[in-house]
C-alpha positions as CSV (number, residue, x, y, z in Angstrom):
1,X,126.9,9.7,172.6
2,X,127.9,8.1,169.4
3,X,124.5,8.4,167.8
4,X,124.3,12.1,168.6
5,X,127.7,12.5,166.9
6,X,126.4,10.6,163.9
7,X,123.3,12.7,163.8
8,X,125.4,15.9,164.0
9,X,127.7,14.6,161.2
10,X,124.6,13.9,159.0
11,X,123.3,17.4,159.7
12,X,126.7,18.9,158.8
13,X,126.7,16.8,155.5
14,X,123.2,18.0,154.7
15,X,124.2,21.6,155.4
16,X,127.3,21.3,153.2
17,X,125.2,19.8,150.4
18,X,122.7,22.7,150.6
19,X,125.5,25.2,150.6
20,X,127.0,23.7,147.5
21,X,123.6,23.6,145.8
22,X,123.2,27.3,146.6
23,X,126.6,28.1,145.3
24,X,125.8,26.3,142.0
25,X,122.5,28.1,141.7
26,X,124.1,31.4,142.5
27,X,126.7,30.9,139.7
28,X,124.0,29.9,137.3
29,X,122.0,33.0,138.2
30,X,125.1,35.2,137.7
31,X,125.6,33.8,134.2
32,X,122.0,34.3,133.4
33,X,122.2,38.0,134.5
34,X,125.3,38.5,132.3
35,X,123.4,36.9,129.4
36,X,120.3,39.0,130.0
37,X,122.3,42.2,130.3
38,X,124.0,41.4,126.9
39,X,120.6,40.8,125.4
40,X,119.2,44.0,126.8
41,X,122.1,46.0,125.4
42,X,121.6,44.4,121.9
43,X,117.8,45.2,122.1
44,X,118.5,48.8,123.1
45,X,120.9,49.2,120.2
46,X,118.2,47.9,117.8
47,X,115.7,50.3,119.3
48,X,118.2,53.2,118.8
49,X,118.9,52.2,115.3
50,X,115.2,51.9,114.5
51,X,114.4,55.3,116.0
52,X,117.2,56.8,113.9
53,X,115.9,55.2,110.7
54,X,112.3,56.2,111.4
55,X,113.5,59.8,112.0
56,X,115.4,59.7,108.7
57,X,112.3,58.4,106.9
58,X,110.1,61.1,108.6
59,X,112.5,63.8,107.4
60,X,112.2,62.5,103.8
61,X,108.4,62.8,103.8
62,X,107.1,65.8,101.9
63,X,105.5,68.5,104.0
64,X,101.7,68.4,104.0
65,X,99.9,71.6,103.5
66,X,97.2,72.5,105.9
67,X,93.6,72.7,104.5
């Protein structure tokens, strides 16, 4: 009887350790998502700025006559 309680206690301890590990990993992944979303926003802003600059440069080009 005592050994089955010991076995049960070890299994509970293992389960708790796995749960804590998953919580830690989940928190790390949440932080990674936040970081990647910020990076995505920054890159989208750069793309928008670049498109605007290219459009401004295109508008400054002289019209080419058709042959």
